[in-house]
C-alpha positions as CSV (number, residue, x, y, z in Angstrom):
1,I,0.2,6.0,26.7
2,L,1.4,5.4,23.1
3,G,-1.3,2.9,22.5
4,S,-4.0,5.1,23.8
5,A,-2.8,8.1,21.8
6,V,-2.8,6.1,18.6
7,H,-6.3,4.8,19.2
8,D,-7.5,8.3,19.8
9,M,-5.9,9.5,16.6
10,K,-7.4,6.6,14.7
11,N,-10.9,7.4,16.0
12,S,-10.5,11.0,14.8
13,L,-9.2,9.9,11.5
14,C,-12.0,7.5,11.1
15,L,-14.5,10.3,11.5
16,L,-12.5,12.4,8.9
17,M,-12.6,9.5,6.4
18,Q,-16.4,9.1,6.9
19,S,-16.8,12.8,6.2
20,I,-14.7,12.4,3.0
21,E,-17.0,9.5,2.0
22,S,-20.1,11.6,2.6
23,L,-18.7,14.5,0.7
24,G,-17.8,12.2,-2.2
25,Q,-21.4,11.0,-2.4
26,S,-22.8,14.5,-2.7
27,L,-20.2,15.7,-5.1
28,V,-21.3,16.7,-8.6
29,E,-20.0,14.1,-11.1
30,T,-19.1,16.8,-13.6
31,D,-16.7,18.6,-11.3
32,P,-13.3,16.9,-12.1
33,V,-11.2,19.4,-10.1
34,S,-13.1,18.8,-6.9
35,R,-13.1,15.0,-7.5
36,E,-9.3,15.1,-7.9
37,H,-8.9,17.1,-4.6
38,L,-11.2,14.7,-2.9
39,A,-9.3,11.7,-4.2
40,S,-6.1,13.2,-2.9
41,A,-7.7,13.8,0.6
42,H,-8.9,10.2,0.7
43,Y,-5.5,8.9,-0.3
44,E,-3.6,10.9,2.4
45,A,-6.2,10.0,5.1
46,A,-5.8,6.3,4.2
47,R,-2.0,6.7,4.4
48,L,-2.3,8.2,7.8
49,N,-4.5,5.4,9.0
50,T,-2.1,2.8,7.7
51,G,0.8,4.6,9.3
52,L,-1.0,4.6,12.7
53,V,-1.9,0.9,12.4
54,Q,1.7,0.1,11.5
55,L,3.0,2.2,14.5
56,L,0.7,0.4,16.9
57,S,1.5,-3.0,15.5
58,L,5.2,-2.5,15.6
59,Y,4.9,-1.3,19.2
60,R,3.0,-4.4,20.1
61,A,5.4,-6.6,18.2
62,G,8.2,-5.9,20.6
63,S,11.1,-8.1,19.4
64,D,9.8,-8.7,15.9
65,N,7.2,-11.2,17.1
66,L,4.0,-9.8,15.8
67,P,1.0,-11.1,17.8
68,L,-1.5,-12.9,15.5
69,N,-5.2,-13.8,15.7
70,I,-5.3,-16.8,13.3
71,D,-8.7,-18.2,12.3
72,E,-10.4,-19.8,9.3
73,Y,-11.7,-17.2,6.8
74,H,-13.4,-17.3,3.5
75,I,-11.1,-15.3,1.1
76,D,-14.2,-14.0,-0.6
77,D,-15.0,-12.0,2.5
78,V,-11.5,-10.7,2.9
79,I,-11.6,-9.4,-0.7
80,E,-15.1,-8.0,-0.3
81,D,-14.0,-6.0,2.7
82,L,-11.0,-4.7,0.8
83,L,-13.1,-3.6,-2.2
84,A,-15.8,-1.9,0.1
85,T,-13.1,0.1,1.9
86,N,-11.7,1.4,-1.3
87,E,-14.7,1.8,-3.6
88,S,-15.0,5.5,-3.1
89,Y,-11.3,6.1,-3.9
90,L,-11.5,4.0,-7.0
91,N,-14.5,6.0,-8.2
92,H,-12.8,9.3,-7.5
93,K,-9.7,8.1,-9.5
94,N,-11.9,6.7,-12.3
95,M,-9.8,3.5,-12.1
96,I,-10.8,-0.1,-13.0
97,L,-10.0,-2.8,-10.5
98,E,-10.3,-6.3,-12.0
99,V,-10.5,-9.1,-9.5
100,S,-9.8,-12.7,-10.3
101,Q,-10.0,-15.3,-7.6
102,S,-10.4,-19.1,-7.3
103,A,-13.8,-20.1,-6.0
104,D,-14.5,-21.1,-2.5
105,L,-11.1,-20.4,-1.1
106,V,-10.8,-20.8,2.7
107,W,-7.6,-20.2,4.6
108,Y,-6.2,-19.8,8.1
109,L,-4.8,-16.3,8.6
110,D,-5.1,-13.1,10.6
111,A,-7.7,-11.3,8.5
112,D,-7.2,-7.9,10.2
113,L,-3.5,-7.8,9.5
114,I,-3.7,-9.3,6.0
115,G,-6.5,-6.7,5.3
116,I,-4.2,-3.9,6.4
117,L,-1.4,-5.2,4.3
118,L,-3.5,-5.6,1.2
119,N,-5.2,-2.2,1.7
120,D,-1.9,-0.5,1.9
121,V,-0.7,-2.1,-1.3
122,L,-4.0,-1.3,-3.1
123,I,-3.9,2.3,-2.0
124,N,-0.4,2.7,-3.4
125,A,-1.5,1.0,-6.7
126,M,-4.3,3.5,-7.0
127,R,-2.0,6.3,-6.2
128,Y,0.7,5.4,-8.8
129,G,-1.4,3.5,-11.3
130,Q,-3.0,5.2,-14.4
131,Q,-6.2,3.4,-15.3
132,K,-6.3,-0.2,-14.3
133,I,-5.4,-2.6,-11.4
134,L,-5.5,-6.3,-11.5
135,L,-5.9,-8.4,-8.3
136,R,-5.5,-12.2,-8.6
137,V,-6.0,-14.6,-5.7
138,Y,-5.2,-18.3,-6.1
139,T,-3.4,-21.3,-4.7
140,K,-0.1,-22.8,-5.8
141,N,2.0,-25.5,-4.2
142,E,-0.4,-25.5,-1.2
143,Q,0.2,-21.8,-0.7
144,L,-2.2,-18.9,-0.9
145,I,-1.1,-16.2,-3.4
146,F,-2.3,-12.6,-3.6
147,K,-0.9,-10.9,-6.7
148,L,-1.6,-7.2,-7.3
149,E,-0.5,-5.4,-10.5
150,D,-1.0,-1.8,-11.8
151,D,-0.2,0.1,-14.9
152,G,1.9,2.8,-13.2
153,P,5.7,3.5,-13.5
154,G,6.7,0.5,-11.3
155,Y,8.7,0.3,-8.2
156,P,11.9,2.3,-7.9
157,Q,15.0,0.3,-8.2
158,S,15.9,1.0,-4.6
159,M,12.9,-1.0,-3.4
160,L,13.5,-3.8,-5.9
161,D,17.1,-4.1,-4.6
162,A,16.0,-4.2,-1.0
163,H,15.5,-8.0,-0.4
164,K,15.3,-7.5,3.4
165,I,14.3,-4.1,4.6
166,S,15.2,-3.1,8.1
167,M,14.0,0.0,10.0
168,Q,17.4,1.6,9.4
169,D,17.0,1.2,5.6
170,C,13.7,3.2,5.4
171,D,14.4,6.3,3.4
172,I,11.8,8.9,4.4
173,S,13.1,11.4,1.8
174,Q,11.5,9.4,-1.0
175,G,7.9,9.1,-2.0
176,R,7.8,5.4,-1.6
177,T,9.6,4.5,1.6
178,G,10.6,1.0,2.8
179,L,8.5,1.2,5.9
180,G,5.4,-0.2,4.2
181,L,7.5,-3.1,2.7
182,F,9.1,-3.8,6.1
183,F,5.7,-3.9,7.7
184,A,4.3,-6.2,4.9
185,R,7.1,-8.6,5.3
186,L,6.7,-8.6,9.1
187,I,3.0,-9.6,8.7
188,A,3.7,-12.2,6.0
189,Q,6.6,-13.9,7.9
190,A,4.5,-14.0,11.1
191,H,2.2,-16.4,9.2
192,S,3.9,-19.8,9.3
193,K,3.1,-23.5,8.9
194,G,5.8,-25.9,9.9
195,D,9.1,-24.6,8.5
196,N,7.3,-22.5,5.9
197,K,6.8,-18.7,6.4
198,G,4.8,-16.2,4.4
199,D,6.7,-13.9,2.0
200,V,6.4,-10.8,0.0
201,S,8.1,-10.1,-3.4
202,L,8.2,-7.1,-5.7
203,K,8.9,-6.8,-9.4
204,N,8.0,-4.6,-12.4
205,G,6.3,-5.6,-15.6
206,G,3.6,-8.2,-15.4
207,S,0.5,-8.0,-17.6
208,L,-0.1,-4.3,-17.0
209,G,3.6,-3.2,-17.3
210,G,3.8,-1.5,-13.8
211,S,4.3,-2.7,-10.2
212,V,3.7,-6.3,-9.3
213,F,3.2,-7.1,-5.6
214,V,3.0,-10.8,-4.5
215,L,2.0,-12.0,-1.1
216,T,2.5,-15.7,-0.4
217,L,1.0,-17.4,2.7
218,P,1.5,-21.0,3.8
């Protein structure tokens, strides 16, 4: 029942997001107030979609064992899908997203879950950033690295201090709860190769002076 209910809500939300996209295409460029309201609606709809995906995935995970669909993917395609999903929101926010990635990267991963993870991080970077976001994708020590930086105020200290977020630690009274981080770590750690597991790390500073999110996959 829960799974069916979430799917129905996601279908309705998908139609809503399509309507927002269509409205954005017909919006007059010289109407900044309407563009700001539309950007806010897009952000909140994306947050709802992410929350529903997280709820369904956590439900399916059972005892913290998230089911994966691992296959070989071109990372170019993963990034292209990410950019296409968020192109409208980037335009509404008048933000610059600079992407730097190593050529011809191919990796074994669950593209759907990694896409959800990166989308959530990018949406938050667009929400809290000011003008620019930098996404770097490269390999280091035989691991795949996704590094996303923004020029916003950075992560709150409570999130930086939370090395291992549990469900009980999620503070819903704050704007940036720990649930997204918990879910990101769940996805990352579900990707493993031998004794190595994926990981997520947060810090402030970087080249843009704001939040720095790093996803590492074996």
